[in-house]
C-alpha positions in Angstrom: 27.9 -20.5 -20.5 24.7 -20.0 -18.5 24.9 -17.4 -15.8 24.2 -18.6 -12.3 21.4 -17.0 -10.3 22.2 -15.7 -6.9 20.2 -14.6 -3.9 21.4 -11.0 -3.0 20.4 -11.3 0.7 23.7 -12.8 2.0 25.6 -10.2 0.1 23.5 -7.1 1.0 21.8 -7.6 4.3 22.8 -8.3 7.9 20.3 -9.7 10.4 20.9 -8.5 14.0 19.0 -10.7 16.4 19.1 -12.0 19.9 20.2 -15.5 18.7 22.7 -14.5 16.1 24.2 -11.7 14.0 24.3 -13.1 10.5 23.9 -12.3 6.8 20.5 -13.0 5.4 17.9 -14.3 8.0 18.3 -17.1 10.5 15.0 -18.8 9.7 15.9 -19.0 6.0 19.1 -21.0 6.8 19.5 -24.7 7.5 20.7 -26.3 10.8 23.9 -27.1 8.9 24.6 -23.4 8.6 23.9 -22.8 12.3 26.3 -25.5 13.3 29.3 -23.7 11.7 31.3 -22.2 14.6 30.7 -18.4 14.9 33.4 -15.9 14.3 34.0 -12.5 15.9 33.3 -10.8 12.5 29.7 -11.8 11.8 29.6 -10.1 8.3 32.8 -11.7 6.9 33.2 -14.6 9.4 33.5 -18.3 8.7 29.8 -19.1 8.3 29.1 -16.1 6.1 32.0 -16.8 3.8 30.9 -20.5 3.4 27.3 -19.5 2.7 28.4 -17.0 0.0 31.0 -19.4 -1.5 28.3 -22.0 -2.0 25.8 -19.6 -3.4 28.3 -18.2 -5.9 28.8 -21.8 -7.2 25.1 -22.3 -7.5 24.8 -24.4 -4.3 21.9 -23.6 -2.0 22.3 -26.5 0.4 22.7 -24.1 3.4 19.4 -22.3 2.5 15.9 -23.4 3.5 14.2 -22.7 0.1 10.9 -24.1 1.4 10.7 -21.1 3.8 12.6 -18.5 1.8 11.2 -17.7 -1.6 13.4 -14.6 -2.3 13.9 -14.3 -6.1 17.2 -15.3 -7.5 19.0 -12.9 -9.9 21.9 -13.1 -12.3 25.0 -10.9 -11.6 24.1 -9.0 -14.8 20.7 -8.3 -13.5 22.2 -7.1 -10.2 24.7 -4.9 -12.0 21.9 -3.3 -14.0 19.8 -2.8 -10.9 21.7 -3.0 -7.6 18.5 -2.4 -5.7 16.4 -4.9 -7.5 15.7 -6.5 -4.1 14.9 -3.5 -2.0 15.6 -5.2 1.3 19.0 -6.4 0.2 20.7 -3.8 -2.1 24.2 -4.8 -3.2 27.0 -2.1 -3.2 29.1 -1.7 -6.3 32.3 -3.0 -4.6 30.4 -6.0 -3.2 29.1 -6.7 -6.7 32.6 -6.6 -8.1 33.7 -9.2 -5.5 30.8 -11.4 -6.4 31.7 -11.2 -10.1 35.2 -12.3 -9.2 33.8 -15.2 -7.3 35.0 -13.8 -3.9 32.8 -14.5 -0.9 34.4 -11.8 1.3 32.5 -8.5 1.0 34.7 -5.3 1.0 31.8 -3.1 2.1 29.6 -3.6 5.1 25.9 -4.4 4.7 23.9 -1.8 2.9 20.8 -3.2 4.7 20.3 -4.2 8.3 17.4 -6.1 9.8 17.0 -5.3 13.5 15.1 -8.1 15.2 16.7 -7.8 18.6 14.3 -6.5 21.3 11.7 -9.0 22.7 9.6 -6.3 24.4 6.0 -6.2 23.0 2.6 -4.8 23.8 1.1 -8.2 23.1 1.8 -11.7 24.5 0.7 -14.0 21.7 0.6 -17.6 23.1 2.4 -19.0 20.0 5.3 -16.6 20.6 5.8 -16.3 24.4 4.5 -17.6 27.7 3.6 -14.2 29.0 4.2 -10.4 28.6 7.8 -9.2 28.1 8.2 -5.7 29.2 11.8 -5.7 30.4 15.1 -6.9 29.0 17.8 -8.9 30.9 21.3 -7.7 31.4 22.5 -10.0 28.7 19.8 -8.8 26.3 20.8 -5.2 27.0 24.4 -6.0 26.1 23.2 -7.3 22.8 21.1 -4.1 22.2 24.3 -2.1 23.0 26.2 -4.1 20.4 23.5 -3.5 17.8 23.7 0.3 18.5 27.4 0.1 17.9 27.1 -1.8 14.7 24.5 0.7 13.4 26.8 3.5 14.3 29.7 2.0 12.4 27.4 1.5 9.3 26.1 5.1 9.2 27.8 6.0 5.9 26.8 2.9 3.9 23.4 2.1 5.3 20.6 2.3 2.8 17.8 0.2 4.3 16.7 -0.6 7.9 14.2 -3.3 8.7 12.3 -3.2 12.1 11.5 -5.7 13.8 10.1 -9.3 14.0 11.1 -10.4 17.6 9.0 -7.9 19.6 7.1 -4.8 18.6 9.1 -2.0 17.1 6.7 0.7 18.1 6.6 -0.5 21.7 10.3 -1.2 22.3 12.1 1.8 23.9 15.3 0.8 22.2 13.8 0.6 18.7 11.8 3.8 19.2 15.0 5.6 20.1 16.8 4.1 17.2 14.0 5.3 14.8 14.1 8.8 16.2 17.9 8.9 15.5 17.5 7.9 11.8 18.1 11.4 10.5 19.4 12.2 7.0 22.3 14.0 8.6 23.5 10.9 10.5 22.6 8.4 7.8 23.2 10.3 4.5 22.4 7.3 2.2 19.3 6.0 4.0 16.7 5.1 1.4 13.9 3.7 3.4 12.8 2.0 6.6 10.7 -1.2 6.5 8.4 -1.6 9.5 7.1 -5.0 10.6 4.4 -4.4 13.2 1.3 -5.8 14.9 -0.4 -2.5 14.0 -1.9 -1.6 17.3 0.5 1.4 17.9 0.7 2.3 14.2 -1.0 5.7 14.0 -0.5 9.3 13.2 0.4 10.2 16.8 3.2 7.6 17.1 4.6 8.5 13.7 4.7 12.2 14.7 6.4 11.3 17.9 9.1 9.2 16.1 10.2 11.8 13.6 12.6 12.1 11.7 13.0 8.3 11.4 9.3 7.7 10.8 9.5 10.0 7.8 11.7 7.2 6.2 9.1 4.5 6.7 8.1 3.6 3.2 7.1 0.0 3.6 4.9 -1.5 6.2 3.9 -5.1 6.9 1.2 -5.8 9.6 1.1 -9.2 11.2 -2.5 -10.0 12.0 -3.2 -13.8 11.9 -7.0 -13.5 11.9 -9.9 -12.5 9.8 -12.3 -11.4 12.5 -12.4 -10.0 16.1 -13.2 -13.3 17.8 -10.3 -15.2 16.4 -8.0 -12.2 16.8 -8.7 -12.2 20.5 -7.8 -15.9 20.7 -4.5 -15.8 18.7 -3.3 -12.2 19.6 -5.3 -10.9 22.5 -5.5 -7.4 21.0 -8.2 -4.9 20.3 -9.6 -5.5 16.8 -11.3 -2.1 16.6 -8.1 -0.3 17.3 -6.3 -2.4 14.7 -9.0 -1.7 12.0 -8.7 2.0 12.6 -4.9 1.9 12.3 -5.1 -0.3 9.2 -7.4 2.3 7.5 -5.0 5.0 8.4 -2.1 3.1 6.8 -4.2 2.3 3.8 -4.7 6.0 3.4 -0.9 6.6 3.4 -0.5 4.0 0.7 -3.2 5.5 -1.5 -1.7 8.9 -1.2 1.7 7.7 -2.2 3.3 8.2 1.2 4.0 4.5 1.4 5.6 2.4 -1.4 4.3 -0.9 -0.1 1.7 -2.0 2.4 1.0 -5.6 3.2 -0.7 -7.8 5.8 0.3 -11.3 6.9 -1.3 -14.4 8.3 0.4 -17.4 9.9 -2.0 -20.2 9.3 -2.8 -22.6 12.2 -5.8 -24.7 13.2 -7.3 -22.0 15.4 -7.4 -19.3 12.7 -7.4 -21.0 9.3 -11.2 -20.9 8.9 -11.0 -17.0 8.7 -8.7 -17.0 5.7 -11.6 -15.8 3.3 -12.4 -12.9 5.7 -8.7 -12.0 5.9 -8.4 -11.9 2.1 -11.5 -9.7 2.0 -9.9 -7.4 4.5 -6.8 -7.1 2.4 -8.9 -6.3 -0.7 -10.8 -3.6 1.1 -7.6 -2.0 2.3 -6.0 -2.1 -1.1 -2.8 -3.8 0.2 0.0 -4.7 -2.1 0.4 -8.2 -0.8 -1.6 -10.6 1.4 1.0 -13.1 2.7 0.3 -16.5 4.2 3.1 -18.4 5.9 3.5 -21.6 7.9 3.3 -21.9 11.6 6.8 -22.4 13.1 7.7 -24.0 16.3 9.4 -21.3 18.5 9.8 -23.6 21.5 7.0 -22.0 23.5 4.3 -24.7 23.0 4.8 -28.4 23.9 5.4 -30.6 20.9 1.8 -32.0 21.1 0.3 -28.5 21.2 2.4 -27.4 18.2 1.4 -30.4 16.2 -2.3 -29.8 17.0 -2.0 -26.3 15.5 0.5 -27.0 12.7 -2.1 -27.4 10.0 0.4 -26.9 7.2 1.9 -30.3 8.0 0.6 -33.0 5.5 -0.2 -35.3 8.4 -2.6 -32.9 10.1 -6.3 -34.0 10.0 -7.4 -30.6 8.6 -4.5 -30.1 6.2 -6.6 -30.8 3.1 -9.1 -28.2 4.3 -6.3 -25.6 4.5 -5.1 -26.4 1.0 -8.7 -26.1 -0.3 -8.9 -22.6 1.1 -5.5 -21.7 -0.3 -6.5 -22.9 -3.8 -9.4 -20.4 -3.8 -6.9 -17.5 -3.7 -3.7 -18.7 -5.2 -4.3 -17.1 -8.6 -4.9 -13.7 -7.1 -1.9 -11.4 -7.9 -1.8 -9.8 -4.4 -1.9 -13.2 -2.5 1.4 -15.0 -1.9 2.3 -18.1 0.1 5.5 -18.4 2.0 4.9 -22.1 2.7 6.4 -25.4 1.6 5.6 -25.9 -2.0 7.0 -29.4 -1.8 3.6 -30.5 -0.8 2.2 -32.3 -3.9 -1.3 -31.1 -3.1 -0.2 -27.5 -3.0 2.0 -27.8 -6.1 -1.0 -28.9 -8.3 
């Protein structure tokens, strides 16, 4: 009998965000999943158990596989290499439960993704209507809950992912969290994955954030532009500062201080013409991956504004131009696309 292939994320990683505390990632799950009533226990609650039950039977109907392209592994492959997916390692006891077909995980999550603080040094118009420098009372209560969950996971935690909602190197909460990630408090911590806009990523900030910054082994920098002019339009940041910091991080990767260094680009009408320049930038930096993803609607723009920018949609007047650019680079091993491959033009 052929072994089913499973995604390890719902069995090995918890996402702690402002909207929900769930296994896996909220954007990778369908509206049907989010309609399941929440439970007090977010790790082994009703929704989590239903998601895992379906996956263990080979059913991915609660997963948005057009957005998520995480590799699927057999249980034998997971047993041979529990950390085959570094951001979602599976503990031995959780693996035994999976092998028995049980959706309830006896161990807590070995990996936690913290995407919970909206504070940021930028105010990208696709993400927010203006700068966010403070948190509300309700948001602070969520931050306090995250701190409590991290404290309760100290013994089992192997991987921490920061951030994706704001800027990890700007958020006072996440900076303090990072400073507290010592080997004494988190004895099994393997690495920290930092998702950042790169403007505060430098030697001074890493020195200030020790000992947690010593555990940063993987960095992904979200840029969304290939030149200074477009960067100002879509991000409003200082291109020269970014380039200096990217060179610094590239040096860390070349010296072996980092295990992985990538840059990402969310394609939209305003920036897509700079894709060739962005790929050239990635080559010059020697990054491990150049990731392109689709432009999502975060509810900040009007529907009409979003549709003008959403060039990944087949009905967009410049959609074919985007695909022509993608086809130039799709064979390069360092370039990957987290976009809908259901588009017949892209599939060819």
